[in-house]
C-alpha positions in Angstrom: 116.3 46.4 82.4 112.9 46.8 81.2 110.0 44.8 80.1 109.4 46.2 76.6 105.5 45.5 76.6 105.0 47.0 79.8 107.0 50.2 79.0 105.2 50.6 75.9 101.9 50.3 77.6 103.0 53.0 80.0 104.1 55.2 77.1 100.6 54.5 75.2 98.6 55.4 78.4 100.8 58.5 78.9 99.9 59.4 75.6 96.2 59.0 75.8 95.8 60.4 79.2 97.9 63.6 78.1 95.3 63.8 75.1 92.2 63.4 77.2 93.5 66.2 79.5 94.3 68.6 76.9 90.8 68.0 75.4 89.2 68.3 78.9 90.5 71.7 79.7 87.6 73.2 77.5 85.0 71.1 79.3 82.7 73.5 81.1 82.0 71.2 84.2 85.7 70.4 84.7 86.9 71.1 88.1 90.4 71.5 89.8 90.0 68.2 91.5 89.2 66.4 88.2 92.5 68.0 86.6 94.5 66.8 89.8 93.2 63.5 89.3 94.3 63.3 85.7 97.5 65.0 86.5 98.1 62.1 89.1 97.3 59.4 86.5 99.7 61.1 84.1 102.4 61.2 86.7 101.9 57.7 87.5 102.6 56.5 84.1 105.4 59.0 83.7 107.2 57.7 86.5 107.2 54.3 85.0 108.7 55.7 81.8 111.6 57.6 83.7 113.8 54.6 83.7 117.3 55.2 82.7 119.0 52.9 80.5 119.6 51.7 76.7 116.4 49.5 76.5 114.3 52.7 77.7 116.0 54.9 75.2 115.9 52.4 72.3 112.2 51.9 73.0 111.6 55.7 73.1 113.8 56.4 69.9 111.5 53.7 68.2 108.3 55.4 69.2 109.4 58.9 67.8 109.2 57.3 64.5 105.9 55.5 65.0 104.0 57.6 62.7 101.3 58.5 65.2 102.0 62.1 66.2 100.7 61.7 69.9 103.0 58.7 70.5 105.8 60.6 68.9 105.0 63.6 71.3 105.0 61.2 74.3 108.3 59.7 73.5 110.0 63.0 72.9 108.6 64.3 76.2 110.0 61.3 78.0 113.3 61.4 76.3 113.6 65.1 77.4 113.1 64.2 80.9 115.4 61.2 81.3 
């Protein structure tokens, strides 16, 4: 069983961090250590999302029709990993 509010927060954080990391790759002062830090934060939220079960899947399926492309991408990404 998941706690929907916390699960949704993990999804939103995952989506936000993913977008920022994607944008950062063009930053001239970006270092490999910076990317590793971002990747670690992304993995932490992804780990929180990779919970099998009907509640998790229902939350992700609802997010796919959220209307926000970034949230839809994040939900689809997680569904493909479960």
